[in-house]
PLY file of the C-alpha trace (Angstrom):
ply
format ascii 1.0
element vertex 546
property float x
property float y
property float z
element edge 545
property int vertex1
property int vertex2
end_header
-7.37 -69.62 -1.79
-4.59 -72.06 -0.92
-2.51 -70.80 -3.82
-2.56 -67.23 -2.52
-1.93 -68.42 1.03
1.13 -70.38 -0.08
2.45 -67.48 -2.16
1.99 -64.89 0.60
3.23 -67.24 3.34
6.30 -68.25 1.34
6.93 -64.62 0.39
6.71 -63.48 4.01
8.98 -66.31 5.15
11.50 -65.33 2.47
11.18 -61.69 3.53
11.76 -62.66 7.17
14.90 -64.59 6.21
16.21 -61.78 3.98
15.42 -59.06 6.54
16.99 -61.18 9.29
20.18 -61.74 7.28
20.39 -58.08 6.28
19.76 -56.98 9.86
22.38 -59.36 11.17
24.88 -58.18 8.58
24.14 -54.51 9.26
24.41 -54.97 13.05
27.63 -56.93 12.59
29.22 -54.22 10.43
27.98 -51.45 12.71
29.25 -53.23 15.79
32.66 -53.67 14.20
32.81 -49.91 13.83
31.41 -49.35 17.33
33.88 -51.85 18.74
36.77 -49.92 17.21
35.42 -46.66 18.61
34.96 -48.30 22.02
38.54 -49.55 22.07
39.86 -46.17 20.99
37.80 -44.47 23.67
39.02 -46.85 26.41
42.65 -46.88 25.25
43.20 -43.19 24.56
43.74 -42.12 28.17
45.96 -45.10 28.90
48.24 -44.44 25.94
48.36 -40.72 26.73
49.65 -41.56 30.22
52.04 -44.10 28.71
53.44 -41.42 26.40
53.85 -38.98 29.31
55.61 -41.65 31.33
58.03 -42.39 28.49
58.76 -38.70 27.84
59.97 -38.31 31.42
62.79 -40.82 30.83
65.99 -38.84 30.22
67.90 -41.48 28.29
67.31 -44.10 25.64
68.33 -46.91 28.00
65.90 -45.75 30.66
63.21 -45.30 28.04
63.70 -48.87 26.75
63.72 -50.28 30.28
60.62 -48.30 31.15
58.97 -49.52 27.94
59.47 -53.12 29.08
58.02 -52.22 32.47
54.96 -50.65 30.82
54.52 -53.74 28.61
54.42 -55.95 31.69
52.11 -53.49 33.41
49.63 -53.45 30.50
50.00 -57.15 29.73
50.85 -56.43 26.08
54.14 -55.78 24.28
54.62 -52.11 23.40
56.88 -51.14 20.51
58.33 -47.81 19.38
58.11 -47.11 15.65
59.60 -44.41 13.47
57.27 -42.43 11.22
58.40 -44.28 8.11
57.59 -47.63 9.75
53.93 -46.79 10.32
51.98 -48.94 7.77
49.53 -46.22 6.70
49.35 -42.59 5.71
46.86 -39.96 4.65
43.73 -39.57 6.78
44.80 -42.21 9.31
48.17 -40.55 9.79
46.50 -37.15 10.29
44.09 -38.78 12.73
47.03 -40.00 14.82
48.81 -36.66 14.65
45.82 -35.06 16.38
46.63 -37.06 19.50
44.02 -39.77 18.85
44.37 -43.52 19.33
43.98 -45.58 16.14
42.71 -49.15 16.41
43.24 -51.45 13.42
41.34 -54.75 13.72
43.20 -57.57 12.05
41.43 -59.36 9.14
41.34 -62.64 11.03
39.41 -60.87 13.81
39.94 -60.82 17.56
43.27 -59.03 17.89
43.61 -55.35 17.12
46.72 -53.22 16.57
46.68 -49.95 18.54
48.74 -46.96 17.48
49.50 -43.69 19.30
51.70 -40.75 18.29
54.05 -39.43 20.94
53.42 -35.65 21.05
56.09 -33.41 19.45
58.11 -36.41 18.14
58.30 -38.67 15.10
57.85 -41.73 17.27
54.72 -43.86 17.44
53.61 -46.46 19.96
52.15 -49.76 18.79
50.72 -52.65 20.73
48.28 -55.50 20.09
45.28 -56.32 22.30
42.25 -58.53 21.89
40.04 -56.77 24.45
40.03 -54.28 27.29
40.92 -56.31 30.38
41.17 -55.76 34.14
44.94 -55.59 33.83
44.73 -52.54 31.55
42.25 -50.89 33.94
44.66 -51.42 36.87
47.58 -50.24 34.75
45.71 -47.05 33.87
45.05 -46.33 37.54
48.73 -46.88 38.39
49.84 -44.62 35.53
47.48 -41.91 36.80
48.91 -42.22 40.30
52.42 -42.03 38.86
51.48 -38.88 36.93
49.98 -37.23 40.03
53.18 -37.82 41.99
54.84 -35.17 39.84
52.50 -32.52 41.26
51.59 -31.30 44.68
48.31 -32.48 46.18
46.81 -29.05 45.73
47.33 -29.40 41.99
45.85 -32.89 41.63
42.29 -31.79 40.86
43.47 -29.30 38.26
45.75 -31.87 36.67
43.01 -34.47 36.59
40.72 -31.97 34.87
43.38 -31.48 32.18
43.94 -35.21 31.73
40.17 -35.85 31.69
40.11 -34.50 28.11
42.11 -37.55 27.00
39.79 -40.07 28.64
36.54 -41.53 27.40
35.26 -42.07 30.93
35.27 -40.08 34.16
38.30 -39.81 36.44
38.52 -37.97 39.76
39.39 -37.96 43.46
36.98 -38.74 46.30
37.32 -39.02 50.06
37.79 -42.61 51.13
34.81 -42.40 53.46
32.44 -41.43 50.67
32.93 -44.49 48.50
31.09 -47.74 49.05
33.23 -50.88 49.18
32.74 -54.15 50.99
35.18 -54.89 53.85
37.37 -57.16 51.71
37.67 -54.54 48.93
38.38 -51.75 51.43
41.10 -53.87 53.06
42.74 -54.43 49.69
42.49 -50.70 48.93
44.26 -49.84 52.22
47.00 -52.28 51.16
47.49 -50.02 48.13
45.99 -52.48 45.67
43.95 -51.32 42.71
40.39 -52.49 43.37
37.83 -53.18 40.63
34.14 -53.18 41.64
31.54 -54.55 39.27
28.04 -53.12 39.28
25.81 -55.37 37.11
22.80 -53.08 37.49
20.43 -56.03 37.10
21.48 -56.71 33.49
24.69 -58.10 32.07
24.65 -55.70 29.12
24.34 -52.74 31.51
27.23 -53.73 33.79
29.83 -51.15 34.71
33.22 -51.32 36.40
34.58 -48.84 38.95
38.33 -48.68 39.53
39.66 -47.46 42.89
43.26 -46.72 43.89
44.51 -45.12 47.12
46.06 -41.76 46.28
47.09 -40.71 49.79
45.91 -38.05 52.17
42.60 -39.84 52.68
41.73 -39.53 49.01
40.96 -42.28 46.52
41.49 -42.10 42.77
38.25 -43.18 41.09
38.01 -44.25 37.43
34.62 -44.91 35.94
32.11 -46.03 35.56
33.68 -48.03 32.73
30.80 -49.52 30.75
31.21 -52.88 29.12
30.69 -53.00 25.37
26.97 -53.38 24.65
26.41 -55.31 21.43
22.76 -54.28 21.27
22.13 -50.90 22.89
18.59 -49.57 23.00
18.99 -47.10 20.06
20.44 -49.86 17.89
17.70 -52.27 18.96
15.02 -49.68 18.15
16.68 -49.04 14.78
16.75 -52.76 13.94
13.10 -53.17 14.97
12.02 -50.14 12.93
14.02 -51.35 9.92
12.46 -54.80 10.28
8.94 -53.37 10.48
9.52 -51.11 7.48
11.07 -53.93 5.44
8.28 -56.36 6.36
5.72 -53.68 5.53
7.31 -53.18 2.12
7.43 -56.94 1.58
3.78 -57.32 2.57
2.88 -54.45 0.22
4.81 -56.00 -2.66
3.17 -59.39 -2.02
-0.34 -58.01 -1.60
-0.18 -55.40 -4.39
-0.92 -57.89 -7.24
-3.79 -59.31 -5.19
-5.13 -55.79 -4.59
-4.91 -54.97 -8.30
-6.66 -58.20 -9.24
-9.41 -57.56 -6.70
-9.77 -54.01 -8.04
-10.11 -55.44 -11.56
-12.76 -57.90 -10.38
-14.58 -55.08 -8.56
-14.48 -52.94 -11.71
-15.90 -55.75 -13.86
-18.65 -56.51 -11.34
-19.56 -52.80 -11.16
-19.70 -52.59 -14.95
-21.92 -55.66 -15.10
-24.10 -54.19 -12.37
-24.48 -51.00 -14.38
-25.67 -52.98 -17.40
-22.47 -53.54 -19.38
-22.79 -57.25 -20.07
-19.79 -57.18 -22.41
-17.43 -56.63 -19.44
-15.03 -59.51 -18.87
-12.18 -60.29 -16.49
-8.91 -60.37 -18.45
-5.49 -61.92 -17.75
-6.80 -65.12 -16.18
-4.09 -67.28 -14.57
-3.92 -70.47 -12.57
-4.98 -69.17 -9.18
-8.02 -68.75 -6.99
-8.81 -65.22 -8.16
-8.63 -66.34 -11.77
-11.12 -69.06 -10.89
-13.32 -66.35 -9.42
-12.76 -64.28 -12.57
-13.75 -67.26 -14.72
-16.86 -67.68 -12.59
-17.72 -63.99 -13.05
-17.14 -64.29 -16.80
-19.31 -67.39 -16.94
-21.99 -65.71 -14.86
-21.92 -62.65 -17.12
-22.15 -64.80 -20.22
-25.01 -66.74 -18.67
-26.85 -63.54 -17.75
-26.23 -62.19 -21.23
-27.50 -65.41 -22.77
-30.57 -65.44 -20.51
-31.40 -61.85 -21.41
-30.91 -62.54 -25.10
-32.95 -65.72 -24.78
-35.64 -63.80 -22.91
-35.72 -61.13 -25.59
-35.86 -63.74 -28.33
-38.56 -65.61 -26.46
-40.64 -62.50 -25.98
-40.43 -61.71 -29.69
-41.08 -65.32 -30.72
-43.87 -65.88 -28.21
-45.62 -62.69 -29.28
-45.41 -63.91 -32.87
-46.52 -67.46 -32.03
-49.43 -66.32 -29.90
-50.69 -63.95 -32.56
-51.84 -66.77 -34.89
-53.97 -68.86 -32.46
-55.34 -65.70 -30.81
-56.29 -64.30 -34.23
-57.95 -67.58 -35.17
-59.84 -67.61 -31.85
-61.05 -64.05 -32.40
-62.06 -64.86 -35.98
-63.80 -68.06 -34.82
-65.73 -66.21 -32.11
-66.83 -63.59 -34.61
-67.97 -66.32 -36.99
-69.74 -68.13 -34.16
-71.63 -64.98 -33.27
-72.83 -64.61 -36.88
-73.75 -68.31 -37.43
-77.31 -69.37 -36.66
-77.10 -72.86 -38.12
-76.71 -75.39 -35.28
-74.46 -77.71 -37.28
-72.14 -74.85 -38.30
-72.03 -73.60 -34.70
-70.89 -77.07 -33.52
-68.24 -77.12 -36.24
-67.04 -73.66 -35.22
-66.91 -74.73 -31.55
-64.78 -77.76 -32.46
-62.38 -75.53 -34.37
-62.24 -73.13 -31.43
-61.53 -76.05 -29.12
-58.70 -77.13 -31.43
-57.23 -73.61 -31.38
-57.46 -73.51 -27.59
-55.73 -76.88 -27.36
-52.93 -75.62 -29.61
-52.65 -72.50 -27.44
-52.42 -74.70 -24.34
-49.70 -76.77 -25.97
-47.74 -73.64 -26.87
-48.05 -72.28 -23.32
-46.98 -75.66 -21.92
-43.93 -75.68 -24.21
-43.03 -72.13 -23.19
-43.38 -72.85 -19.47
-41.31 -76.05 -19.74
-38.57 -74.27 -21.65
-38.57 -71.34 -19.21
-38.35 -73.74 -16.26
-35.34 -75.48 -17.78
-33.75 -72.20 -18.82
-34.02 -70.49 -15.44
-30.74 -71.90 -14.18
-31.34 -74.75 -11.73
-34.53 -76.81 -12.12
-35.29 -79.27 -9.34
-34.71 -82.76 -10.73
-36.14 -85.67 -8.81
-33.67 -88.40 -9.69
-34.88 -91.97 -9.34
-34.22 -95.39 -10.85
-36.23 -95.68 -14.06
-36.73 -98.92 -16.00
-36.06 -97.76 -19.55
-37.88 -100.67 -21.23
-41.14 -99.90 -19.45
-40.80 -96.17 -20.17
-40.20 -96.73 -23.91
-43.08 -99.18 -24.18
-45.48 -96.64 -22.63
-44.29 -93.85 -24.92
-44.48 -95.97 -28.07
-48.01 -97.05 -27.16
-49.01 -93.45 -26.47
-47.39 -91.88 -29.53
-47.97 -94.54 -32.21
-50.04 -92.90 -35.01
-53.59 -94.24 -35.23
-54.53 -92.86 -38.61
-51.15 -92.69 -40.33
-49.00 -94.97 -42.43
-45.89 -94.13 -40.37
-44.62 -97.12 -38.38
-43.15 -96.40 -34.90
-40.91 -99.30 -33.74
-38.51 -100.17 -30.91
-35.21 -101.49 -32.30
-33.58 -102.07 -28.90
-32.02 -105.50 -28.49
-33.26 -106.02 -24.97
-32.18 -109.67 -24.85
-28.57 -108.65 -25.35
-28.64 -105.89 -22.75
-30.06 -107.89 -19.90
-32.39 -106.55 -17.17
-29.47 -105.19 -15.11
-28.83 -102.60 -17.86
-32.44 -101.46 -18.17
-32.20 -99.12 -15.14
-31.09 -95.50 -15.36
-30.87 -92.79 -12.67
-32.88 -89.89 -14.10
-35.89 -87.67 -13.54
-38.56 -89.86 -15.19
-40.87 -86.95 -16.00
-38.17 -85.01 -17.85
-36.70 -88.08 -19.58
-40.20 -88.96 -20.82
-40.59 -85.39 -22.08
-37.23 -85.60 -23.86
-38.07 -88.84 -25.64
-41.61 -87.68 -26.41
-40.31 -84.51 -28.08
-37.77 -86.45 -30.14
-40.33 -89.05 -31.26
-42.94 -86.39 -32.04
-40.36 -84.44 -34.05
-39.38 -87.60 -35.96
-43.03 -88.47 -36.69
-43.55 -84.96 -38.01
-40.93 -85.39 -40.77
-40.85 -89.19 -41.32
-42.20 -90.78 -44.53
-42.86 -94.34 -43.38
-40.85 -95.29 -40.29
-39.52 -93.99 -36.99
-37.22 -96.23 -34.91
-36.29 -95.85 -31.25
-33.35 -97.71 -29.68
-31.49 -97.82 -26.38
-28.05 -99.14 -25.38
-25.47 -98.88 -22.59
-21.92 -97.83 -23.34
-19.09 -96.83 -20.98
-21.43 -95.88 -18.12
-23.77 -93.86 -20.35
-27.34 -94.48 -21.40
-27.68 -93.82 -25.15
-31.06 -93.17 -26.78
-31.35 -92.99 -30.57
-34.37 -91.78 -32.54
-34.20 -92.37 -36.33
-36.54 -91.35 -39.13
-36.61 -91.79 -42.90
-37.49 -88.17 -43.59
-35.54 -85.58 -45.56
-32.80 -85.35 -42.92
-31.16 -82.25 -41.50
-28.31 -80.41 -43.29
-25.11 -80.45 -41.25
-24.81 -76.64 -41.40
-28.02 -76.12 -39.41
-27.82 -79.03 -36.97
-26.78 -76.80 -34.06
-29.19 -74.03 -34.95
-32.32 -76.18 -34.64
-31.72 -76.49 -30.89
-32.23 -72.75 -30.50
-35.65 -71.62 -29.19
-38.32 -71.18 -31.89
-35.98 -72.33 -34.66
-37.59 -74.59 -37.30
-36.50 -75.87 -40.68
-40.10 -75.69 -41.81
-40.76 -71.97 -42.14
-44.51 -72.40 -42.61
-45.96 -71.47 -39.23
-49.45 -72.28 -40.40
-48.73 -75.93 -41.04
-50.44 -77.96 -38.38
-47.48 -80.30 -38.05
-44.90 -77.52 -37.90
-44.67 -77.34 -34.07
-43.51 -74.26 -32.19
-39.74 -74.57 -32.37
-39.30 -75.27 -28.64
-39.32 -79.07 -28.57
-35.68 -79.61 -29.49
-34.56 -76.74 -27.22
-36.27 -78.53 -24.36
-34.54 -81.78 -25.35
-31.14 -80.09 -25.22
-31.80 -78.48 -21.81
-33.06 -81.74 -20.26
-29.99 -83.60 -21.51
-27.68 -80.91 -20.18
-29.28 -80.85 -16.73
-28.79 -84.62 -16.52
-25.11 -84.16 -17.31
-25.48 -85.35 -20.91
-25.76 -84.02 -24.44
-27.72 -84.48 -27.66
-26.24 -84.68 -31.15
-27.53 -85.15 -34.71
-26.13 -87.54 -37.32
-27.33 -89.21 -40.49
-29.74 -92.06 -39.89
-29.41 -95.53 -41.45
-33.09 -95.07 -42.47
-32.06 -92.15 -44.68
-33.25 -89.26 -42.52
-31.94 -87.81 -39.26
-30.73 -89.58 -36.16
-30.95 -87.83 -32.78
-28.54 -89.33 -30.22
-28.98 -88.54 -26.51
-26.20 -89.57 -24.13
-26.69 -89.21 -20.36
-24.87 -90.87 -17.41
-26.55 -94.00 -16.06
-25.63 -92.96 -12.50
-26.36 -89.37 -11.37
-23.51 -86.87 -11.53
-23.79 -84.48 -8.55
-21.82 -81.86 -10.50
-24.68 -81.54 -12.99
-27.76 -83.00 -11.34
-29.37 -80.68 -8.80
-32.41 -81.10 -6.62
-33.86 -84.04 -4.70
-32.63 -87.60 -5.14
-35.03 -90.49 -4.53
-34.81 -94.24 -5.15
-37.80 -96.15 -6.38
0 1
1 2
2 3
3 4
4 5
5 6
6 7
7 8
8 9
9 10
10 11
11 12
12 13
13 14
14 15
15 16
16 17
17 18
18 19
19 20
20 21
21 22
22 23
23 24
24 25
25 26
26 27
27 28
28 29
29 30
30 31
31 32
32 33
33 34
34 35
35 36
36 37
37 38
38 39
39 40
40 41
41 42
42 43
43 44
44 45
45 46
46 47
47 48
48 49
49 50
50 51
51 52
52 53
53 54
54 55
55 56
56 57
57 58
58 59
59 60
60 61
61 62
62 63
63 64
64 65
65 66
66 67
67 68
68 69
69 70
70 71
71 72
72 73
73 74
74 75
75 76
76 77
77 78
78 79
79 80
80 81
81 82
82 83
83 84
84 85
85 86
86 87
87 88
88 89
89 90
90 91
91 92
92 93
93 94
94 95
95 96
96 97
97 98
98 99
99 100
100 101
101 102
102 103
103 104
104 105
105 106
106 107
107 108
108 109
109 110
110 111
111 112
112 113
113 114
114 115
115 116
116 117
117 118
118 119
119 120
120 121
121 122
122 123
123 124
124 125
125 126
126 127
127 128
128 129
129 130
130 131
131 132
132 133
133 134
134 135
135 136
136 137
137 138
138 139
139 140
140 141
141 142
142 143
143 144
144 145
145 146
146 147
147 148
148 149
149 150
150 151
151 152
152 153
153 154
154 155
155 156
156 157
157 158
158 159
159 160
160 161
161 162
162 163
163 164
164 165
165 166
166 167
167 168
168 169
169 170
170 171
171 172
172 173
173 174
174 175
175 176
176 177
177 178
178 179
179 180
180 181
181 182
182 183
183 184
184 185
185 186
186 187
187 188
188 189
189 190
190 191
191 192
192 193
193 194
194 195
195 196
196 197
197 198
198 199
199 200
200 201
201 202
202 203
203 204
204 205
205 206
206 207
207 208
208 209
209 210
210 211
211 212
212 213
213 214
214 215
215 216
216 217
217 218
218 219
219 220
220 221
221 222
222 223
223 224
224 225
225 226
226 227
227 228
228 229
229 230
230 231
231 232
232 233
233 234
234 235
235 236
236 237
237 238
238 239
239 240
240 241
241 242
242 243
243 244
244 245
245 246
246 247
247 248
248 249
249 250
250 251
251 252
252 253
253 254
254 255
255 256
256 257
257 258
258 259
259 260
260 261
261 262
262 263
263 264
264 265
265 266
266 267
267 268
268 269
269 270
270 271
271 272
272 273
273 274
274 275
275 276
276 277
277 278
278 279
279 280
280 281
281 282
282 283
283 284
284 285
285 286
286 287
287 288
288 289
289 290
290 291
291 292
292 293
293 294
294 295
295 296
296 297
297 298
298 299
299 300
300 301
301 302
302 303
303 304
304 305
305 306
306 307
307 308
308 309
309 310
310 311
311 312
312 313
313 314
314 315
315 316
316 317
317 318
318 319
319 320
320 321
321 322
322 323
323 324
324 325
325 326
326 327
327 328
328 329
329 330
330 331
331 332
332 333
333 334
334 335
335 336
336 337
337 338
338 339
339 340
340 341
341 342
342 343
343 344
344 345
345 346
346 347
347 348
348 349
349 350
350 351
351 352
352 353
353 354
354 355
355 356
356 357
357 358
358 359
359 360
360 361
361 362
362 363
363 364
364 365
365 366
366 367
367 368
368 369
369 370
370 371
371 372
372 373
373 374
374 375
375 376
376 377
377 378
378 379
379 380
380 381
381 382
382 383
383 384
384 385
385 386
386 387
387 388
388 389
389 390
390 391
391 392
392 393
393 394
394 395
395 396
396 397
397 398
398 399
399 400
400 401
401 402
402 403
403 404
404 405
405 406
406 407
407 408
408 409
409 410
410 411
411 412
412 413
413 414
414 415
415 416
416 417
417 418
418 419
419 420
420 421
421 422
422 423
423 424
424 425
425 426
426 427
427 428
428 429
429 430
430 431
431 432
432 433
433 434
434 435
435 436
436 437
437 438
438 439
439 440
440 441
441 442
442 443
443 444
444 445
445 446
446 447
447 448
448 449
449 450
450 451
451 452
452 453
453 454
454 455
455 456
456 457
457 458
458 459
459 460
460 461
461 462
462 463
463 464
464 465
465 466
466 467
467 468
468 469
469 470
470 471
471 472
472 473
473 474
474 475
475 476
476 477
477 478
478 479
479 480
480 481
481 482
482 483
483 484
484 485
485 486
486 487
487 488
488 489
489 490
490 491
491 492
492 493
493 494
494 495
495 496
496 497
497 498
498 499
499 500
500 501
501 502
502 503
503 504
504 505
505 506
506 507
507 508
508 509
509 510
510 511
511 512
512 513
513 514
514 515
515 516
516 517
517 518
518 519
519 520
520 521
521 522
522 523
523 524
524 525
525 526
526 527
527 528
528 529
529 530
530 531
531 532
532 533
533 534
534 535
535 536
536 537
537 538
538 539
539 540
540 541
541 542
542 543
543 544
544 545
């Protein structure tokens, strides 16, 4: 599953990077807007007081002089502009005409131009600031004190309530004894300084500033709390987290959806196979782990289908093959019951014994084939000396009352003893060679030759005969169970059609194969090629060394 792991892991990492970049970009853009709103909120009251202070100047000279004083007070140059000099119109101009402060952040960042419309005039104020500083906070307090001096003390609270509408933070008057200041701050306050007190509240992003200025009569002008700009407030943080979770969920869904569909397809195919539809196959196989699983399911289904077909064919063929010897046995028993002559009875018993032996041979062939066909026979692999095995088989199978000559054409002197050893299951290899030799003897005219050689790590066995040969068109078919070129099932030498099927299965389970070619003797040549050393991919079961 490494392929899927890499795909999902890489996809999630890419999603994390993309979501992170998008989140950063969105927060950056949102904070630019929030920063402008923050500056407008903090500057509105200050510029309103500035405008009031300028309006009270009764001459242009005094107004210009006072403008310079206010510039020094705020720590930023303040300019007066005519309406036609304002560099924008439309919605922004209407926004200013409503008595709002307009903040225009410069493209290079940092500095911002601040505009304010003097009420009932065609004059606009403009200044440039990079941030809200302590100097502006002190200047605002001083401007408030200056504005209050134009009213009696009894009117201060009412006037502050009116001015409060122009401020984005709280302003008011408190008794000097009710405010908490340390001795140094209180001393500075009594000296008529504007005092700033920072309350960090345990977190830097939650810090606030209080501004205090002595108003007289035992009262203190209090501005604040003025909150510092929070780049990541809780609502924004929650929004970013929720967006990240939703985006990652969508990414995980997109990445896992193909896997889910593929698994659903595999599940559907397995269910169809389980319900008996052996034609079901997994389609759209690719180069990944699930496709490997799909290929395995397809192979399993094909194997099951082949086993069922083979079982059906075997049942039909076995029932046909068993009918003949069973019929002969029944006929022989009936004849034996009716025969009184002792010599005829002995002859009948010998024929019955022959039929029983043929029936035993058929059953043995069927059991061997079924054992090899079941899927994973237990092969006991051991080192076998091929020369000794062939000599035993040739001695056992050489015809006693036939003109057919069975010979060993192996050039043992050229091979050398070190090449006589092969890692195989001796019982099954002997059965393979025995079936091939028996088949060759069945169709040979005068000679059957057996040979062995080593080539490229493979043991190669050849069995030749000088019989009629096998047409190329049917060479693959004769390895099918119960398939025979000789259609006469009553011929004693016809066999049962399982011998070559067993040969093919034994070769396959040893990791080899069997093929048919034309023999130099004029008949057929059966060539079996199996690895000299065991291949654990093909050879299953116990391994022993002799």
